[in-house]
Every structure is written in structure tokens, then in C-alpha cells.
C-alpha positions in Angstrom: 343.4 53.1 -13.2 339.9 53.1 -11.8 339.0 55.4 -8.9 335.7 55.1 -7.0 333.8 58.3 -6.1 331.6 58.7 -3.1 329.4 61.6 -1.9 327.5 61.6 1.3 325.2 64.2 -0.3 323.8 61.4 -2.5 322.1 58.2 -1.4 324.5 55.5 -0.3 324.8 52.5 -2.7 322.1 50.0 -2.0 324.0 47.2 -3.7 327.4 46.0 -4.9 328.4 49.1 -6.9 330.1 52.5 -6.5 328.3 55.8 -6.9 330.7 56.6 -9.7 334.0 55.5 -11.1 336.7 57.7 -12.6 338.7 56.1 -15.4 340.5 57.3 -18.5 339.5 60.9 -18.1 335.8 60.0 -17.9 333.4 59.7 -14.9 330.8 57.0 -15.0 327.9 57.8 -12.8 325.8 55.0 -11.5 322.1 55.2 -11.8 320.5 57.3 -9.2 316.9 56.8 -8.0 314.9 59.5 -6.2 316.0 58.6 -2.7 316.5 61.5 -0.2 320.1 61.0 0.9 319.3 62.1 4.5 316.4 59.5 5.0 317.1 57.0 2.2 313.3 57.2 1.5 311.7 57.8 -1.8 310.4 61.3 -2.4 306.8 61.7 -3.6 305.5 62.7 -7.0 307.1 62.4 -10.4 308.3 66.1 -10.5 310.0 65.8 -7.1 311.5 62.4 -8.2 313.0 63.8 -11.3 314.5 66.8 -9.5 315.8 64.5 -6.7 317.5 62.2 -9.2 319.3 65.1 -10.9 320.3 66.6 -7.5 321.7 63.2 -6.5 323.6 62.9 -9.8 325.0 66.4 -9.3 326.2 65.6 -5.8 328.2 62.6 -7.2 329.5 64.6 -10.1 330.7 67.3 -7.7 332.4 64.8 -5.5 334.2 63.6 -8.7 335.3 67.2 -9.5 332.8 67.6 -12.3 329.4 69.1 -13.1 326.3 67.6 -14.8 327.0 69.9 -17.8 330.1 67.8 -18.4 327.7 64.9 -19.4 328.2 63.4 -22.8 325.7 60.5 -22.4 322.6 60.1 -20.2 320.3 57.1 -19.9 316.9 57.7 -18.4 314.7 54.9 -17.2 311.0 55.7 -16.6 308.3 53.4 -15.4 305.8 55.4 -17.5 306.6 57.2 -20.7 303.7 59.5 -20.0 306.3 61.3 -17.7 308.6 62.0 -20.8 307.3 65.6 -21.3 307.9 66.4 -17.6 311.5 65.0 -17.8 312.1 67.2 -20.9 310.7 70.3 -19.0 313.0 69.7 -16.0 316.2 68.4 -17.6 317.4 71.8 -18.9 317.5 73.1 -15.3 320.4 70.7 -14.7 322.1 70.5 -18.1 323.1 73.2 -20.6 323.5 73.1 -24.3 324.9 71.3 -26.1 322.8 68.7 -24.3 324.3 65.3 -23.8 323.3 62.3 -26.0 320.4 60.6 -24.3 318.4 57.4 -24.4 315.0 57.2 -22.6 313.4 53.8 -22.1 310.3 52.6 -20.3 310.9 49.8 -17.8 308.5 47.6 -15.8 310.0 48.5 -12.4 312.8 50.3 -10.7 314.3 49.8 -7.2 312.2 50.7 -4.2 309.2 51.6 -6.4 310.9 54.6 -8.0 309.3 56.1 -11.1 312.7 57.3 -12.6 316.4 56.5 -12.6 319.1 58.2 -14.5 322.8 57.4 -15.1 325.4 59.4 -16.9 328.9 59.5 -18.4 330.8 62.8 -17.8 333.9 64.0 -19.6 335.2 67.1 -17.8 337.5 69.5 -19.6 341.2 68.5 -19.2 
């Protein structure tokens, strides 16, 4: 059974998708961009964007009854791999060891001109 998850503390979906889906004991978080959920506007600066993405993901995880430290897999999309070091600096503020498996890729563009997007798969303790 698939159960959609919604949090008003994260940006509303801007397409035909759910913020997350719970299925088979796992929670699949859709990619979050650095939109401020109150204004639906992009935050400025790469550091602020990375923090905003993780705060948005945490809001959806919380709505699903989980935490980001329940992540087993994370995919990061950056428009510039020069921001990879900043991502690595900030990420431990939201995840704890053992860190999730992760893939980071550079993409040519992201929705609304964002510099970063992150999705995740969570498996909370049963």
C-alpha cells in the first residue's frame, strides 16, 4: 500500500508528484529545491540553498514520522560541482553517522533556477 505524505512546512509540490510516499516500510522523499515554503521563492546563495533543501527534506520526513538520520540513500543534484565541498561541510549538520549512501551529480539546470536539489530514501526503525 502506498501512502502519500504532505507537510505544509515544506514547499508545496509544483508538479504532478507527492512530497513523499510511504511504502513497504520505506519513505521515498521527492527532490526538494531551496524554495522557502512560506513564500515559494528561491532563497539566495548556495549555502542558504543547501540549508533550505535539507530543512525542507526534514519537514517532509517529520510529517512521515521519520528523521533525516533514517536516510539510507540520498541523491544530490548540483548545477556546479564547485559547490561539492560546501555540500560536504553542511550535510553532517542534518545527517549523522553512519551517513547514507549518496550520489552527487552535476546537472545543467534545476527547477526555478535552483543551484541544488536533493531527494532521499528513508527506512525508519520498526
